PyMOL Python script that loads the backbone (N, CA, C, O; Angstrom):
from pymol import cmd

cmd.read_pdbstr("""\
ATOM      1  N   MET A   1      -4.595  10.473   2.865  1.00  0.00           N
ATOM      2  CA  MET A   1      -4.047  10.820   1.591  1.00  0.00           C
ATOM      3  C   MET A   1      -4.494   9.975   0.565  1.00  0.00           C
ATOM      4  O   MET A   1      -4.483   8.772   0.824  1.00  0.00           O
ATOM      5  N   VAL A   2      -4.963  10.404  -0.766  1.00  0.00           N
ATOM      6  CA  VAL A   2      -5.021   9.740  -1.809  1.00  0.00           C
ATOM      7  C   VAL A   2      -3.708   9.836  -2.658  1.00  0.00           C
ATOM      8  O   VAL A   2      -3.127  10.908  -2.826  1.00  0.00           O
ATOM      9  N   ILE A   3      -3.258   8.590  -3.209  1.00  0.00           N
ATOM     10  CA  ILE A   3      -2.112   8.452  -3.845  1.00  0.00           C
ATOM     11  C   ILE A   3      -2.428   7.472  -5.459  1.00  0.00           C
ATOM     12  O   ILE A   3      -2.911   6.340  -5.459  1.00  0.00           O
ATOM     13  N   ASP A   4      -2.154   7.985  -6.300  1.00  0.00           N
ATOM     14  CA  ASP A   4      -2.322   7.306  -7.766  1.00  0.00           C
ATOM     15  C   ASP A   4      -1.222   6.122  -8.019  1.00  0.00           C
ATOM     16  O   ASP A   4      -0.039   6.136  -7.677  1.00  0.00           O
ATOM     17  N   ILE A   5      -1.760   5.348  -8.540  1.00  0.00           N
ATOM     18  CA  ILE A   5      -0.688   4.118  -9.025  1.00  0.00           C
ATOM     19  C   ILE A   5      -1.088   3.690  -9.801  1.00  0.00           C
ATOM     20  O   ILE A   5      -2.178   4.035 -10.257  1.00  0.00           O
ATOM     21  N   PRO A   6      -0.323   2.690 -10.307  1.00  0.00           N
ATOM     22  CA  PRO A   6      -0.825   2.509 -11.873  1.00  0.00           C
ATOM     23  C   PRO A   6      -2.211   1.356 -11.529  1.00  0.00           C
ATOM     24  O   PRO A   6      -2.277   0.391 -10.767  1.00  0.00           O
ATOM     25  N   GLY A   7      -3.084   1.892 -12.345  1.00  0.00           N
ATOM     26  CA  GLY A   7      -4.140   0.820 -12.527  1.00  0.00           C
ATOM     27  C   GLY A   7      -5.282   1.376 -11.208  1.00  0.00           C
ATOM     28  O   GLY A   7      -6.302   0.686 -11.227  1.00  0.00           O
ATOM     29  N   GLY A   8      -5.296   2.307 -10.261  1.00  0.00           N
ATOM     30  CA  GLY A   8      -5.876   2.691  -9.238  1.00  0.00           C
ATOM     31  C   GLY A   8      -5.323   3.637  -8.811  1.00  0.00           C
ATOM     32  O   GLY A   8      -4.623   4.414  -9.461  1.00  0.00           O
ATOM     33  N   LYS A   9      -5.681   3.705  -7.164  1.00  0.00           N
ATOM     34  CA  LYS A   9      -5.712   4.539  -6.106  1.00  0.00           C
ATOM     35  C   LYS A   9      -5.365   3.912  -4.692  1.00  0.00           C
ATOM     36  O   LYS A   9      -5.750   2.807  -4.312  1.00  0.00           O
ATOM     37  N   LEU A  10      -4.569   4.802  -3.970  1.00  0.00           N
ATOM     38  CA  LEU A  10      -4.071   4.176  -2.466  1.00  0.00           C
ATOM     39  C   LEU A  10      -5.050   5.367  -1.460  1.00  0.00           C
ATOM     40  O   LEU A  10      -5.009   6.587  -1.614  1.00  0.00           O
ATOM     41  N   ILE A  11      -5.680   4.817  -0.696  1.00  0.00           N
ATOM     42  CA  ILE A  11      -6.209   5.654   0.136  1.00  0.00           C
ATOM     43  C   ILE A  11      -5.406   5.533   1.340  1.00  0.00           C
ATOM     44  O   ILE A  11      -5.249   4.346   1.623  1.00  0.00           O
ATOM     45  N   VAL A  12      -4.835   6.338   2.162  1.00  0.00           N
ATOM     46  CA  VAL A  12      -3.729   5.630   3.286  1.00  0.00           C
ATOM     47  C   VAL A  12      -3.885   6.589   4.409  1.00  0.00           C
ATOM     48  O   VAL A  12      -3.655   7.794   4.309  1.00  0.00           O
ATOM     49  N   THR A  13      -4.258   6.032   5.399  1.00  0.00           N
ATOM     50  CA  THR A  13      -4.140   6.679   6.518  1.00  0.00           C
ATOM     51  C   THR A  13      -3.178   6.110   7.873  1.00  0.00           C
ATOM     52  O   THR A  13      -2.464   5.107   7.872  1.00  0.00           O
ATOM     53  N   ALA A  14      -3.351   6.854   8.747  1.00  0.00           N
ATOM     54  CA  ALA A  14      -2.274   6.169   9.836  1.00  0.00           C
ATOM     55  C   ALA A  14      -2.799   4.803  10.727  1.00  0.00           C
ATOM     56  O   ALA A  14      -2.278   4.213  11.674  1.00  0.00           O
ATOM     57  N   HIS A  15      -3.787   4.630  10.149  1.00  0.00           N
ATOM     58  CA  HIS A  15      -4.420   3.544  10.685  1.00  0.00           C
ATOM     59  C   HIS A  15      -4.955   2.432   9.801  1.00  0.00           C
ATOM     60  O   HIS A  15      -5.216   1.336  10.297  1.00  0.00           O
ATOM     61  N   GLU A  16      -5.129   2.678   8.500  1.00  0.00           N
ATOM     62  CA  GLU A  16      -5.282   1.498   7.244  1.00  0.00           C
ATOM     63  C   GLU A  16      -5.029   2.072   6.048  1.00  0.00           C
ATOM     64  O   GLU A  16      -4.963   3.261   5.737  1.00  0.00           O
ATOM     65  N   VAL A  17      -4.880   0.976   5.344  1.00  0.00           N
ATOM     66  CA  VAL A  17      -4.515   1.355   3.926  1.00  0.00           C
ATOM     67  C   VAL A  17      -5.779   0.737   2.856  1.00  0.00           C
ATOM     68  O   VAL A  17      -6.163  -0.417   3.044  1.00  0.00           O
ATOM     69  N   MET A  18      -6.345   1.504   1.826  1.00  0.00           N
ATOM     70  CA  MET A  18      -7.096   0.852   0.942  1.00  0.00           C
ATOM     71  C   MET A  18      -6.484   1.116  -0.472  1.00  0.00           C
ATOM     72  O   MET A  18      -6.081   2.229  -0.810  1.00  0.00           O
ATOM     73  N   VAL A  19      -6.440  -0.076  -1.334  1.00  0.00           N
ATOM     74  CA  VAL A  19      -6.114   0.063  -2.604  1.00  0.00           C
ATOM     75  C   VAL A  19      -7.454  -0.384  -3.557  1.00  0.00           C
ATOM     76  O   VAL A  19      -7.992  -1.491  -3.532  1.00  0.00           O
ATOM     77  N   LYS A  20      -7.858   0.816  -4.433  1.00  0.00           N
ATOM     78  CA  LYS A  20      -8.942   0.659  -5.190  1.00  0.00           C
ATOM     79  C   LYS A  20      -8.465   0.153  -6.728  1.00  0.00           C
ATOM     80  O   LYS A  20      -7.589   0.801  -7.302  1.00  0.00           O
ATOM     81  N   LEU A  21      -8.944  -0.781  -7.240  1.00  0.00           N
ATOM     82  CA  LEU A  21      -7.945  -1.350  -8.381  1.00  0.00           C
ATOM     83  C   LEU A  21      -9.255  -1.061  -9.348  1.00  0.00           C
ATOM     84  O   LEU A  21     -10.354  -1.582  -9.154  1.00  0.00           O
ATOM     85  N   GLN A  22      -8.933  -0.076 -10.499  1.00  0.00           N
ATOM     86  CA  GLN A  22      -9.939   0.509 -11.484  1.00  0.00           C
ATOM     87  C   GLN A  22     -10.615  -0.892 -12.479  1.00  0.00           C
ATOM     88  O   GLN A  22     -11.797  -1.228 -12.540  1.00  0.00           O
ATOM     89  N   GLN A  23      -9.456  -1.509 -13.174  1.00  0.00           N
ATOM     90  CA  GLN A  23     -10.037  -2.246 -13.904  1.00  0.00           C
ATOM     91  C   GLN A  23     -10.744  -3.514 -13.498  1.00  0.00           C
ATOM     92  O   GLN A  23     -11.521  -4.103 -14.249  1.00  0.00           O
ATOM     93  N   ASN A  24     -10.471  -3.872 -12.390  1.00  0.00           N
ATOM     94  CA  ASN A  24     -11.396  -4.944 -11.892  1.00  0.00           C
ATOM     95  C   ASN A  24     -12.239  -4.888 -10.835  1.00  0.00           C
ATOM     96  O   ASN A  24     -12.671  -5.864 -10.222  1.00  0.00           O
ATOM     97  N   ARG A  25     -12.587  -3.193 -10.515  1.00  0.00           N
ATOM     98  CA  ARG A  25     -13.520  -2.637  -9.419  1.00  0.00           C
ATOM     99  C   ARG A  25     -13.153  -3.456  -8.317  1.00  0.00           C
ATOM    100  O   ARG A  25     -14.053  -4.013  -7.688  1.00  0.00           O
ATOM    101  N   MET A  26     -11.859  -3.625  -7.961  1.00  0.00           N
ATOM    102  CA  MET A  26     -11.625  -4.363  -6.664  1.00  0.00           C
ATOM    103  C   MET A  26     -11.077  -3.565  -5.460  1.00  0.00           C
ATOM    104  O   MET A  26     -10.254  -2.699  -5.754  1.00  0.00           O
ATOM    105  N   THR A  27     -11.312  -3.671  -4.487  1.00  0.00           N
ATOM    106  CA  THR A  27     -10.833  -2.874  -3.198  1.00  0.00           C
ATOM    107  C   THR A  27     -10.146  -3.914  -2.212  1.00  0.00           C
ATOM    108  O   THR A  27     -10.831  -4.849  -1.796  1.00  0.00           O
ATOM    109  N   LEU A  28      -8.982  -3.803  -1.872  1.00  0.00           N
ATOM    110  CA  LEU A  28      -7.945  -4.446  -0.796  1.00  0.00           C
ATOM    111  C   LEU A  28      -7.931  -3.265   0.403  1.00  0.00           C
ATOM    112  O   LEU A  28      -7.953  -2.057   0.166  1.00  0.00           O
ATOM    113  N   GLN A  29      -7.889  -3.871   1.738  1.00  0.00           N
ATOM    114  CA  GLN A  29      -8.010  -3.238   2.850  1.00  0.00           C
ATOM    115  C   GLN A  29      -7.312  -3.539   3.794  1.00  0.00           C
ATOM    116  O   GLN A  29      -7.837  -4.520   4.321  1.00  0.00           O
ATOM    117  N   ALA A  30      -6.267  -3.208   4.408  1.00  0.00           N
ATOM    118  CA  ALA A  30      -5.599  -3.550   5.502  1.00  0.00           C
ATOM    119  C   ALA A  30      -5.157  -2.836   6.605  1.00  0.00           C
ATOM    120  O   ALA A  30      -4.798  -1.700   6.293  1.00  0.00           O
ATOM    121  N   GLN A  31      -5.051  -3.106   7.829  1.00  0.00           N
ATOM    122  CA  GLN A  31      -4.497  -2.342   8.903  1.00  0.00           C
ATOM    123  C   GLN A  31      -3.045  -1.755   8.738  1.00  0.00           C
ATOM    124  O   GLN A  31      -2.256  -2.513   8.174  1.00  0.00           O
ATOM    125  N   THR A  32      -2.682  -0.832   9.039  1.00  0.00           N
ATOM    126  CA  THR A  32      -1.289  -0.381   9.082  1.00  0.00           C
ATOM    127  C   THR A  32      -0.426  -1.514   9.894  1.00  0.00           C
ATOM    128  O   THR A  32       0.624  -1.837   9.339  1.00  0.00           O
ATOM    129  N   ASP A  33      -0.701  -2.095  11.013  1.00  0.00           N
ATOM    130  CA  ASP A  33      -0.057  -3.154  11.849  1.00  0.00           C
ATOM    131  C   ASP A  33       0.044  -4.318  10.918  1.00  0.00           C
ATOM    132  O   ASP A  33       0.885  -5.188  11.141  1.00  0.00           O
ATOM    133  N   ASP A  34      -0.648  -4.383  10.030  1.00  0.00           N
ATOM    134  CA  ASP A  34      -0.495  -5.538   8.961  1.00  0.00           C
ATOM    135  C   ASP A  34       0.282  -5.646   7.646  1.00  0.00           C
ATOM    136  O   ASP A  34       0.353  -6.649   6.937  1.00  0.00           O
ATOM    137  N   ILE A  35       0.976  -4.203   7.387  1.00  0.00           N
ATOM    138  CA  ILE A  35       1.466  -4.119   6.275  1.00  0.00           C
ATOM    139  C   ILE A  35       3.037  -3.825   6.248  1.00  0.00           C
ATOM    140  O   ILE A  35       3.643  -3.585   7.292  1.00  0.00           O
ATOM    141  N   SER A  36       3.686  -3.858   4.962  1.00  0.00           N
ATOM    142  CA  SER A  36       4.976  -3.771   5.128  1.00  0.00           C
ATOM    143  C   SER A  36       5.179  -3.128   3.629  1.00  0.00           C
ATOM    144  O   SER A  36       4.430  -3.343   2.677  1.00  0.00           O
ATOM    145  N   ILE A  37       6.191  -2.408   3.620  1.00  0.00           N
ATOM    146  CA  ILE A  37       6.847  -1.622   2.373  1.00  0.00           C
ATOM    147  C   ILE A  37       8.127  -2.198   1.652  1.00  0.00           C
ATOM    148  O   ILE A  37       9.184  -1.898   2.207  1.00  0.00           O
ATOM    149  N   LEU A  38       8.204  -2.829   0.725  1.00  0.00           N
ATOM    150  CA  LEU A  38       9.509  -3.009   0.443  1.00  0.00           C
ATOM    151  C   LEU A  38      10.127  -2.123  -0.544  1.00  0.00           C
ATOM    152  O   LEU A  38       9.610  -1.876  -1.634  1.00  0.00           O
ATOM    153  N   GLY A  39      11.163  -1.684  -0.171  1.00  0.00           N
ATOM    154  CA  GLY A  39      11.957  -0.740  -1.057  1.00  0.00           C
ATOM    155  C   GLY A  39      12.561  -1.727  -2.203  1.00  0.00           C
ATOM    156  O   GLY A  39      12.517  -2.956  -2.236  1.00  0.00           O
ATOM    157  N   GLY A  40      13.180  -0.754  -3.197  1.00  0.00           N
ATOM    158  CA  GLY A  40      13.697  -1.619  -4.209  1.00  0.00           C
ATOM    159  C   GLY A  40      12.903  -2.488  -5.226  1.00  0.00           C
ATOM    160  O   GLY A  40      13.352  -2.764  -6.339  1.00  0.00           O
ATOM    161  N   ALA A  41      11.757  -2.877  -4.792  1.00  0.00           N
ATOM    162  CA  ALA A  41      10.798  -3.468  -5.354  1.00  0.00           C
ATOM    163  C   ALA A  41       9.456  -2.581  -5.338  1.00  0.00           C
ATOM    164  O   ALA A  41       8.612  -2.760  -6.215  1.00  0.00           O
ATOM    165  N   ASN A  42       9.301  -1.767  -4.478  1.00  0.00           N
ATOM    166  CA  ASN A  42       8.469  -0.929  -4.377  1.00  0.00           C
ATOM    167  C   ASN A  42       7.288  -1.827  -4.291  1.00  0.00           C
ATOM    168  O   ASN A  42       6.603  -1.987  -5.301  1.00  0.00           O
ATOM    169  N   MET A  43       6.979  -2.443  -3.152  1.00  0.00           N
ATOM    170  CA  MET A  43       5.745  -3.216  -3.180  1.00  0.00           C
ATOM    171  C   MET A  43       5.252  -2.990  -1.715  1.00  0.00           C
ATOM    172  O   MET A  43       5.949  -2.852  -0.710  1.00  0.00           O
ATOM    173  N   LEU A  44       3.739  -2.981  -1.835  1.00  0.00           N
ATOM    174  CA  LEU A  44       2.956  -2.808  -0.518  1.00  0.00           C
ATOM    175  C   LEU A  44       2.397  -4.239  -0.171  1.00  0.00           C
ATOM    176  O   LEU A  44       1.433  -4.821  -0.669  1.00  0.00           O
ATOM    177  N   VAL A  45       3.156  -4.598   0.696  1.00  0.00           N
ATOM    178  CA  VAL A  45       2.338  -6.142   1.378  1.00  0.00           C
ATOM    179  C   VAL A  45       1.521  -6.128   2.464  1.00  0.00           C
ATOM    180  O   VAL A  45       1.836  -5.388   3.396  1.00  0.00           O
ATOM    181  N   ALA A  46       0.457  -6.843   2.545  1.00  0.00           N
ATOM    182  CA  ALA A  46      -0.531  -6.797   3.942  1.00  0.00           C
ATOM    183  C   ALA A  46      -0.389  -8.273   3.990  1.00  0.00           C
ATOM    184  O   ALA A  46      -0.453  -9.035   3.025  1.00  0.00           O
ATOM    185  N   ASN A  47      -0.180  -8.594   5.291  1.00  0.00           N
ATOM    186  CA  ASN A  47       0.070 -10.082   5.993  1.00  0.00           C
ATOM    187  C   ASN A  47      -0.296  -9.988   6.929  1.00  0.00           C
ATOM    188  O   ASN A  47       0.509  -9.432   7.675  1.00  0.00           O
ATOM    189  N   GLY A  48      -1.544 -10.367   7.553  1.00  0.00           N
ATOM    190  CA  GLY A  48      -1.954 -10.524   9.197  1.00  0.00           C
ATOM    191  C   GLY A  48      -3.315 -10.880   9.303  1.00  0.00           C
ATOM    192  O   GLY A  48      -4.319 -10.258   8.954  1.00  0.00           O
ATOM    193  N   GLY A  49      -3.194 -11.928   9.813  1.00  0.00           N
ATOM    194  CA  GLY A  49      -4.770 -12.656  10.401  1.00  0.00           C
ATOM    195  C   GLY A  49      -5.126 -13.188   8.975  1.00  0.00           C
ATOM    196  O   GLY A  49      -4.303 -13.779   8.275  1.00  0.00           O
ATOM    197  N   SER A  50      -6.422 -12.932   8.594  1.00  0.00           N
ATOM    198  CA  SER A  50      -6.883 -13.451   7.156  1.00  0.00           C
ATOM    199  C   SER A  50      -6.371 -12.583   6.204  1.00  0.00           C
ATOM    200  O   SER A  50      -6.786 -12.736   5.055  1.00  0.00           O
ATOM    201  N   VAL A  51      -5.569 -11.713   6.419  1.00  0.00           N
ATOM    202  CA  VAL A  51      -5.343 -10.725   5.441  1.00  0.00           C
ATOM    203  C   VAL A  51      -3.954 -11.233   4.835  1.00  0.00           C
ATOM    204  O   VAL A  51      -2.924 -11.496   5.457  1.00  0.00           O
ATOM    205  N   ASN A  52      -4.233 -11.312   3.235  1.00  0.00           N
ATOM    206  CA  ASN A  52      -2.778 -11.659   2.510  1.00  0.00           C
ATOM    207  C   ASN A  52      -2.634 -11.138   0.975  1.00  0.00           C
ATOM    208  O   ASN A  52      -3.068 -11.749  -0.001  1.00  0.00           O
ATOM    209  N   TRP A  53      -2.082 -10.143   0.949  1.00  0.00           N
ATOM    210  CA  TRP A  53      -2.083  -9.778  -0.514  1.00  0.00           C
ATOM    211  C   TRP A  53      -0.744  -8.903  -0.645  1.00  0.00           C
ATOM    212  O   TRP A  53      -0.134  -8.484   0.338  1.00  0.00           O
ATOM    213  N   SER A  54      -0.350  -8.673  -2.000  1.00  0.00           N
ATOM    214  CA  SER A  54       0.680  -7.555  -2.412  1.00  0.00           C
ATOM    215  C   SER A  54       0.551  -7.119  -3.529  1.00  0.00           C
ATOM    216  O   SER A  54       0.122  -7.862  -4.413  1.00  0.00           O
ATOM    217  N   ILE A  55       0.888  -5.788  -3.796  1.00  0.00           N
ATOM    218  CA  ILE A  55       0.692  -4.995  -4.857  1.00  0.00           C
ATOM    219  C   ILE A  55       1.574  -4.047  -5.295  1.00  0.00           C
ATOM    220  O   ILE A  55       1.902  -3.183  -4.482  1.00  0.00           O
ATOM    221  N   SER A  56       2.147  -4.008  -6.682  1.00  0.00           N
ATOM    222  CA  SER A  56       3.512  -3.136  -7.142  1.00  0.00           C
ATOM    223  C   SER A  56       3.010  -1.756  -6.692  1.00  0.00           C
ATOM    224  O   SER A  56       1.841  -1.415  -6.875  1.00  0.00           O
ATOM    225  N   LEU A  57       3.948  -0.949  -6.084  1.00  0.00           N
ATOM    226  CA  LEU A  57       3.532   0.541  -6.153  1.00  0.00           C
ATOM    227  C   LEU A  57       3.927   1.344  -7.565  1.00  0.00           C
ATOM    228  O   LEU A  57       3.289   2.332  -7.929  1.00  0.00           O
ATOM    229  N   GLY A  58       4.938   0.859  -8.238  1.00  0.00           N
ATOM    230  CA  GLY A  58       5.193   1.317  -9.510  1.00  0.00           C
ATOM    231  C   GLY A  58       6.477   2.282  -9.390  1.00  0.00           C
ATOM    232  O   GLY A  58       7.288   2.309 -10.315  1.00  0.00           O
ATOM    233  N   SER A  59       6.644   3.044  -8.280  1.00  0.00           N
ATOM    234  CA  SER A  59       8.150   3.784  -8.201  1.00  0.00           C
ATOM    235  C   SER A  59       8.370   4.068  -6.878  1.00  0.00           C
ATOM    236  O   SER A  59       7.394   4.308  -6.168  1.00  0.00           O
ATOM    237  N   GLU A  60       9.660   4.087  -6.342  1.00  0.00           N
ATOM    238  CA  GLU A  60      10.157   4.487  -5.056  1.00  0.00           C
ATOM    239  C   GLU A  60       9.484   5.938  -4.508  1.00  0.00           C
ATOM    240  O   GLU A  60       9.531   6.191  -3.304  1.00  0.00           O
ATOM    241  N   GLU A  61       8.935   6.758  -5.339  1.00  0.00           N
ATOM    242  CA  GLU A  61       8.582   8.064  -4.729  1.00  0.00           C
ATOM    243  C   GLU A  61       7.183   7.746  -4.323  1.00  0.00           C
ATOM    244  O   GLU A  61       6.846   8.489  -3.400  1.00  0.00           O
ATOM    245  N   ILE A  62       6.268   6.931  -4.669  1.00  0.00           N
ATOM    246  CA  ILE A  62       4.999   6.358  -4.278  1.00  0.00           C
ATOM    247  C   ILE A  62       5.416   5.463  -3.070  1.00  0.00           C
ATOM    248  O   ILE A  62       4.884   5.705  -1.987  1.00  0.00           O
ATOM    249  N   ALA A  63       5.928   4.891  -3.123  1.00  0.00           N
ATOM    250  CA  ALA A  63       6.382   3.962  -1.679  1.00  0.00           C
ATOM    251  C   ALA A  63       6.951   4.998  -0.765  1.00  0.00           C
ATOM    252  O   ALA A  63       6.500   4.873   0.374  1.00  0.00           O
ATOM    253  N   LYS A  64       7.783   5.962  -0.901  1.00  0.00           N
ATOM    254  CA  LYS A  64       7.958   7.120   0.053  1.00  0.00           C
ATOM    255  C   LYS A  64       6.604   7.805   0.658  1.00  0.00           C
ATOM    256  O   LYS A  64       6.458   8.128   1.836  1.00  0.00           O
ATOM    257  N   ASN A  65       5.685   7.956  -0.341  1.00  0.00           N
ATOM    258  CA  ASN A  65       4.591   8.763  -0.025  1.00  0.00           C
ATOM    259  C   ASN A  65       3.615   7.959   0.811  1.00  0.00           C
ATOM    260  O   ASN A  65       3.064   8.488   1.776  1.00  0.00           O
ATOM    261  N   VAL A  66       3.390   6.739   0.484  1.00  0.00           N
ATOM    262  CA  VAL A  66       2.681   5.612   1.565  1.00  0.00           C
ATOM    263  C   VAL A  66       3.274   5.370   2.884  1.00  0.00           C
ATOM    264  O   VAL A  66       2.620   5.118   3.897  1.00  0.00           O
ATOM    265  N   SER A  67       5.036   5.496   2.788  1.00  0.00           N
ATOM    266  CA  SER A  67       5.261   5.498   4.180  1.00  0.00           C
ATOM    267  C   SER A  67       5.295   6.618   5.125  1.00  0.00           C
ATOM    268  O   SER A  67       5.427   6.492   6.342  1.00  0.00           O
ATOM    269  N   GLU A  68       5.152   7.843   4.420  1.00  0.00           N
ATOM    270  CA  GLU A  68       5.133   9.024   4.970  1.00  0.00           C
ATOM    271  C   GLU A  68       3.648   9.184   5.948  1.00  0.00           C
ATOM    272  O   GLU A  68       3.435   9.618   7.080  1.00  0.00           O
ATOM    273  N   ALA A  69       2.815   8.615   4.910  1.00  0.00           N
ATOM    274  CA  ALA A  69       1.426   8.912   5.515  1.00  0.00           C
ATOM    275  C   ALA A  69       0.883   7.863   6.365  1.00  0.00           C
ATOM    276  O   ALA A  69       0.118   8.110   7.298  1.00  0.00           O
ATOM    277  N   SER A  70       1.339   6.495   5.996  1.00  0.00           N
ATOM    278  CA  SER A  70       1.065   5.845   7.094  1.00  0.00           C
ATOM    279  C   SER A  70       1.757   5.387   8.390  1.00  0.00           C
ATOM    280  O   SER A  70       1.383   4.677   9.324  1.00  0.00           O
ATOM    281  N   GLY A  71       2.945   6.071   8.106  1.00  0.00           N
ATOM    282  CA  GLY A  71       4.001   5.492   9.646  1.00  0.00           C
ATOM    283  C   GLY A  71       4.866   4.368   9.582  1.00  0.00           C
ATOM    284  O   GLY A  71       5.677   4.083  10.463  1.00  0.00           O
ATOM    285  N   VAL A  72       4.660   3.639   8.378  1.00  0.00           N
ATOM    286  CA  VAL A  72       5.209   2.422   8.360  1.00  0.00           C
ATOM    287  C   VAL A  72       6.802   2.758   7.410  1.00  0.00           C
ATOM    288  O   VAL A  72       7.008   3.386   6.372  1.00  0.00           O
ATOM    289  N   ALA A  73       7.423   2.244   8.049  1.00  0.00           N
ATOM    290  CA  ALA A  73       9.088   2.183   7.343  1.00  0.00           C
ATOM    291  C   ALA A  73       9.269   1.467   6.204  1.00  0.00           C
ATOM    292  O   ALA A  73       8.730   0.382   5.990  1.00  0.00           O
ATOM    293  N   ILE A  74      10.025   2.044   5.447  1.00  0.00           N
ATOM    294  CA  ILE A  74      10.298   1.125   4.181  1.00  0.00           C
ATOM    295  C   ILE A  74      11.415   0.015   4.485  1.00  0.00           C
ATOM    296  O   ILE A  74      12.482   0.300   5.027  1.00  0.00           O
ATOM    297  N   LYS A  75      11.101  -1.135   4.127  1.00  0.00           N
ATOM    298  CA  LYS A  75      12.283  -2.130   4.485  1.00  0.00           C
ATOM    299  C   LYS A  75      12.981  -2.133   3.378  1.00  0.00           C
ATOM    300  O   LYS A  75      12.427  -2.107   2.279  1.00  0.00           O
ATOM    301  N   ARG A  76      14.190  -2.163   3.518  1.00  0.00           N
ATOM    302  CA  ARG A  76      15.361  -2.296   2.501  1.00  0.00           C
ATOM    303  C   ARG A  76      15.953  -3.584   2.405  1.00  0.00           C
ATOM    304  O   ARG A  76      16.886  -3.778   1.625  1.00  0.00           O
TER     305      ARG A  76
END
""", "prot")
cmd.dss("prot")
cmd.show_as("cartoon", "prot")
cmd.util.cbc("prot")
cmd.orient("prot")
């Protein structure tokens, strides 16, 4: 599933998440086992092994879409 976020796009599958940031031409990638979705703050956080980054999703609707596409529950 491709989801638009402020400044780029998310490509989300049941196995991985890729964040493509347009302004910086940067791509962040993480396996779904290494991500968390924080409700309220609407943040996508990757933390596992050598991966450690976070990005604002911009809205609760985007957080729900990422949760549904990845199978990762939103933490409140």
